[in-house]
C-alpha positions as CSV (number, residue, x, y, z in Angstrom):
1,M,0.1,-0.1,0.3
2,S,1.1,3.3,-1.2
3,R,2.0,6.3,0.9
4,N,-1.2,8.2,0.0
5,S,-3.5,5.9,0.0
6,L,-2.7,5.5,3.9
7,L,-3.1,9.1,4.7
8,A,-6.5,9.1,2.6
9,A,-7.4,6.2,5.1
10,L,-6.5,8.3,8.1
11,A,-8.5,11.5,7.0
12,A,-11.5,9.2,6.6
13,S,-11.4,7.6,10.0
14,L,-11.0,11.2,11.4
15,L,-14.1,12.4,9.7
16,L,-16.1,9.3,10.6
17,S,-14.6,9.8,14.3
18,A,-15.9,13.6,14.6
19,G,-19.2,12.5,12.8
20,V,-19.7,10.1,15.4
21,A,-19.1,12.5,18.3
22,A,-21.6,15.3,17.1
23,A,-24.4,12.9,16.9
24,Q,-24.0,11.4,20.3
25,E,-23.9,15.2,22.0
26,R,-27.3,16.1,20.0
27,S,-28.6,13.1,21.0
28,A,-27.7,13.9,25.0
29,T,-29.7,17.3,25.0
30,P,-33.4,17.4,25.0
31,A,-35.2,19.4,22.0
32,P,-37.1,22.3,23.0
33,V,-40.9,21.6,23.0
34,K,-42.8,24.2,20.9
35,Q,-45.8,25.5,22.8
36,A,-49.1,26.2,21.2
37,P,-50.5,29.6,20.9
38,A,-52.8,30.8,23.5
39,P,-56.2,31.3,22.3
40,P,-57.3,35.0,21.9
41,T,-59.3,36.0,25.2
42,L,-62.4,38.5,24.6
43,Q,-61.6,41.9,26.7
44,T,-64.8,43.0,28.4
45,P,-65.1,46.3,29.3
46,T,-64.1,47.0,33.1
47,A,-64.4,50.3,34.7
48,Q,-61.6,52.6,35.0
49,A,-60.7,53.2,38.8
50,P,-60.8,57.0,39.7
51,A,-57.6,58.5,39.2
52,P,-56.0,59.3,42.6
53,T,-57.1,62.7,43.9
54,S,-54.6,64.8,46.1
55,V,-55.5,65.2,49.8
56,E,-55.0,68.6,51.5
57,P,-52.8,68.6,54.2
58,G,-54.5,68.0,57.4
59,L,-57.3,66.2,55.8
60,Q,-57.4,62.6,56.7
61,P,-59.1,59.9,54.3
62,A,-62.2,58.5,55.4
63,A,-62.3,54.5,56.4
64,N,-63.5,53.4,53.3
65,G,-60.9,54.8,51.3
66,V,-62.6,57.8,50.0
67,A,-60.9,61.5,51.0
68,G,-63.1,63.1,53.7
69,E,-65.1,66.2,53.3
70,E,-64.0,69.7,54.2
71,P,-66.6,71.3,56.4
72,S,-63.6,74.0,57.6
73,I,-63.2,75.3,54.0
74,S,-66.9,75.4,53.4
75,L,-67.4,77.6,56.6
76,T,-64.7,79.7,55.8
77,L,-64.9,80.4,52.4
78,P,-67.5,83.0,51.7
79,H,-69.5,82.7,48.3
80,D,-69.4,86.4,47.7
81,Q,-66.0,88.2,47.5
82,S,-67.5,91.9,47.4
83,P,-67.5,94.1,50.7
84,W,-71.0,93.0,51.3
85,G,-70.2,89.6,51.1
86,M,-67.3,89.9,53.6
87,F,-68.9,92.1,55.6
88,M,-71.8,89.4,56.1
89,N,-69.5,86.6,56.9
90,A,-67.3,88.7,59.2
91,D,-67.3,87.9,63.1
92,I,-69.7,89.8,64.9
93,V,-67.3,92.3,66.9
94,V,-65.9,93.1,63.6
95,K,-69.3,93.7,61.8
96,A,-70.1,96.1,65.4
97,V,-67.0,97.8,64.4
98,M,-67.6,98.4,60.9
99,V,-71.3,99.6,61.4
100,G,-69.8,102.0,64.0
101,L,-67.5,103.3,61.5
102,A,-70.2,103.5,58.8
103,F,-72.3,106.0,61.0
104,A,-69.1,108.1,61.9
105,S,-68.7,108.5,58.3
106,L,-72.3,109.4,57.9
107,V,-71.9,111.9,60.6
108,T,-69.1,113.5,59.1
109,W,-70.6,114.2,55.8
110,T,-73.8,115.6,57.6
111,I,-71.7,117.8,59.8
112,W,-69.7,118.7,56.7
113,L,-73.1,119.8,54.8
114,A,-74.8,121.6,57.5
115,K,-71.5,123.4,58.7
116,S,-70.5,124.4,55.2
117,L,-74.4,126.3,54.8
118,E,-74.0,127.7,58.3
119,I,-70.7,129.2,57.8
120,F,-71.0,130.6,54.4
121,G,-74.5,132.2,55.3
122,G,-72.6,133.6,58.6
123,K,-69.6,135.1,56.6
124,L,-71.9,136.8,54.2
125,R,-74.1,138.3,56.9
126,A,-71.2,139.4,59.1
127,R,-69.0,140.7,55.9
128,R,-72.7,142.8,55.4
129,A,-72.6,144.3,58.8
130,A,-69.2,145.0,58.6
131,D,-69.2,147.3,55.6
132,A,-72.3,149.0,56.8
133,I,-70.3,149.9,60.6
134,S,-67.4,150.7,58.3
135,N,-69.5,153.5,56.0
136,A,-71.4,154.8,58.8
137,A,-70.5,157.8,60.4
138,T,-72.5,157.3,63.8
139,L,-73.6,154.4,65.7
140,M,-77.3,155.5,65.2
141,Q,-76.9,155.7,61.4
142,A,-75.3,152.2,61.6
143,G,-78.0,151.0,63.8
144,R,-80.5,152.4,60.7
145,E,-78.4,150.9,58.1
146,L,-79.1,147.5,60.0
147,G,-82.5,147.6,61.1
148,H,-83.7,144.5,62.6
149,S,-81.4,142.4,60.6
150,G,-80.4,139.0,62.6
151,G,-76.4,138.1,62.8
152,P,-73.7,138.9,65.2
153,G,-72.7,142.2,63.3
154,A,-76.6,143.5,64.1
155,L,-76.0,142.5,67.6
156,L,-72.8,144.5,68.1
157,V,-74.5,147.8,67.2
158,R,-77.4,147.2,69.3
159,A,-75.0,146.2,72.2
160,A,-73.0,149.4,72.0
161,E,-76.4,151.5,71.6
162,E,-78.2,149.5,74.9
163,E,-74.8,150.4,76.9
164,R,-74.4,153.7,75.6
165,A,-77.9,154.3,76.9
166,L,-77.4,152.8,80.2
167,S,-74.4,154.7,80.6
168,A,-76.1,158.1,79.8
169,G,-76.4,159.3,83.6
170,A,-73.0,158.0,84.6
171,L,-71.2,159.4,81.4
172,D,-67.9,160.9,82.3
173,H,-67.7,164.0,80.0
174,A,-64.1,164.5,80.6
175,S,-62.9,160.8,78.9
176,G,-65.7,158.6,78.3
177,N,-62.9,155.9,78.9
178,G,-65.8,153.9,81.3
179,L,-68.2,154.0,78.2
180,K,-65.4,152.2,76.2
181,E,-64.3,149.9,78.5
182,R,-68.0,148.3,78.8
183,V,-68.9,148.7,75.4
184,A,-65.4,146.6,74.8
185,S,-66.5,143.8,77.0
186,R,-69.9,143.4,76.1
187,L,-68.8,143.2,72.1
188,A,-65.8,140.9,73.2
189,R,-68.5,138.4,74.7
190,I,-70.8,138.7,71.9
191,E,-67.8,138.3,69.4
192,A,-66.9,135.0,71.9
193,A,-70.4,133.4,71.7
194,A,-70.8,133.8,67.8
195,S,-67.2,131.9,67.7
196,R,-68.2,129.2,70.1
197,R,-71.6,129.1,68.5
198,M,-70.3,128.8,64.7
199,S,-67.5,126.2,65.7
200,R,-70.4,124.0,67.4
201,G,-69.7,120.1,65.8
202,T,-66.3,121.0,64.9
203,G,-65.0,118.7,67.6
204,L,-66.9,116.0,66.8
205,L,-65.0,116.0,63.5
206,A,-61.7,116.0,65.5
207,T,-62.4,113.0,67.5
208,I,-63.7,111.2,64.5
209,G,-60.4,111.6,63.1
210,S,-58.4,110.8,65.7
211,T,-60.1,107.9,66.9
212,A,-61.7,106.2,63.7
213,P,-58.2,104.6,62.9
214,F,-57.5,103.1,66.0
215,V,-61.4,101.7,66.1
216,G,-60.4,100.0,62.3
217,L,-57.0,98.6,63.7
218,F,-59.1,97.0,66.7
219,G,-61.8,95.4,64.1
220,T,-58.4,94.2,62.3
221,V,-57.0,92.6,64.9
222,W,-60.0,90.9,66.5
223,G,-60.6,89.5,62.6
224,I,-57.2,88.3,62.5
225,M,-57.4,86.5,65.6
226,N,-60.5,84.8,64.8
227,A,-58.7,84.1,61.3
228,F,-55.6,82.1,63.2
229,I,-57.7,80.2,65.4
230,G,-59.9,79.1,62.1
231,I,-56.6,77.9,60.5
232,S,-55.7,75.9,63.8
233,Q,-59.3,74.5,63.8
234,A,-59.0,73.4,60.2
235,Q,-55.5,72.2,60.7
236,T,-54.3,73.8,57.2
237,T,-52.3,76.3,55.7
238,N,-54.0,76.7,52.7
239,L,-54.1,80.3,51.4
240,A,-58.0,79.7,50.3
241,V,-58.5,79.0,54.2
242,V,-56.4,81.8,55.3
243,A,-57.3,84.8,52.7
244,P,-60.8,85.1,53.8
245,G,-60.8,85.8,57.4
246,I,-57.5,87.9,56.7
247,A,-59.5,90.3,54.1
248,E,-62.5,90.7,56.3
249,A,-60.6,92.0,59.3
250,L,-58.3,94.0,56.9
251,L,-61.9,95.9,55.6
252,A,-62.4,97.3,59.3
253,T,-58.9,98.9,58.6
254,A,-60.1,100.3,55.4
255,M,-63.5,101.4,56.8
256,G,-61.5,103.4,59.6
257,L,-59.1,105.1,57.2
258,V,-62.5,106.2,54.9
259,A,-64.0,107.6,58.2
260,A,-61.1,109.1,59.5
261,I,-59.3,111.0,56.6
262,P,-62.5,112.9,55.1
263,A,-63.1,114.2,58.6
264,V,-59.3,115.4,59.4
265,V,-59.9,117.3,56.0
266,I,-63.1,118.6,56.5
267,Y,-62.1,119.5,60.2
268,N,-59.2,121.7,58.8
269,V,-61.0,123.5,56.2
270,F,-63.5,124.5,58.8
271,A,-61.1,125.7,61.0
272,R,-59.5,128.2,58.4
273,S,-63.3,129.1,57.5
274,I,-63.8,129.8,61.1
275,A,-60.7,131.8,61.6
276,G,-61.9,134.1,58.8
277,Y,-65.0,134.4,60.1
278,R,-63.9,135.5,63.7
279,Q,-61.3,138.2,61.5
280,I,-64.8,139.4,60.0
281,L,-66.4,139.9,63.7
282,A,-63.3,141.5,64.8
283,D,-63.6,144.1,62.4
284,A,-67.2,144.6,63.0
285,S,-66.3,144.7,66.5
286,A,-63.8,147.7,66.1
287,G,-65.6,149.6,63.8
288,V,-68.5,149.7,66.6
289,E,-65.9,150.9,69.2
290,R,-65.0,153.4,66.7
291,L,-68.5,154.9,66.2
292,V,-68.8,154.7,70.1
293,S,-65.4,156.8,70.5
294,R,-66.5,159.3,67.7
295,D,-69.8,159.6,69.2
296,L,-68.2,160.5,72.4
297,D,-65.9,163.3,70.8
298,F,-69.1,164.7,69.3
299,R,-70.5,165.0,72.6
300,M,-67.7,167.1,74.0
301,V,-67.1,169.1,71.0
302,P,-69.9,170.2,68.6
303,P,-69.3,168.5,65.0
304,A,-69.7,171.6,63.2
305,T,-66.7,173.0,65.5
306,A,-64.4,170.0,65.1
307,I,-65.2,170.0,61.2
308,A,-63.9,174.0,61.4
309,A,-61.0,173.2,64.0
310,E,-59.8,170.5,60.9
């Protein structure tokens, strides 16, 4: 046997042994079992579970798993956020404060209307009387000009005439200082009485202007205190629960400012107007004193002689 034939026989035997070994390995591992496809199942419509809702902090869910109701929010949140709605949902003390401030504001505007008409009429009458007194040459002429008209100006002239008539028997012909002092005293009293009468009611404006902000602040403090009590009972710091109570409390401060600011402004306007009224009365009183002094000079020196001497 030749060398080539031996090599071919050896290669054939090696291939045969390799094929046998591979067959043994395939027989040792089990073949995979093919599963039959599952039959299609009919999908029945099922109710979808409700989406989980967020529970506010401080609100505990109920025993059956449903979030509990919010009684505190329903009691705290008003349905109407207007000033009237906040007033109706406010505490009884805050309501009393706001009602008092509203009444004070009504009083302020009533005094403004009444005193404006009174001061205007008083200044008009006093100015007419002062003009009549300044244009008169004698006290008697001034009395005729004013006649029976009312007002402090006419009262000044009549008071001077009465005092001159009462002092006729005790007249000091040398100087007449006693009559001048008595007339000046009566005129000063009439002027002071007219000023007090004209200033009546303005003190109430000063009181409202100075106390209304503090009354409103008291209502605000009381309302905020109740709001914090409600927050502690609701066990939540949600702004929707906190805001209404604070807004109701701040409404009291706003009403206090609404009552105080006009009262202060009107009081200052009336103070200036009454000061002008007093100045007109002072001018009229000075004019009456000049007329009394002139009448005394005419009694001591005849008018024709006095005019000739000039």
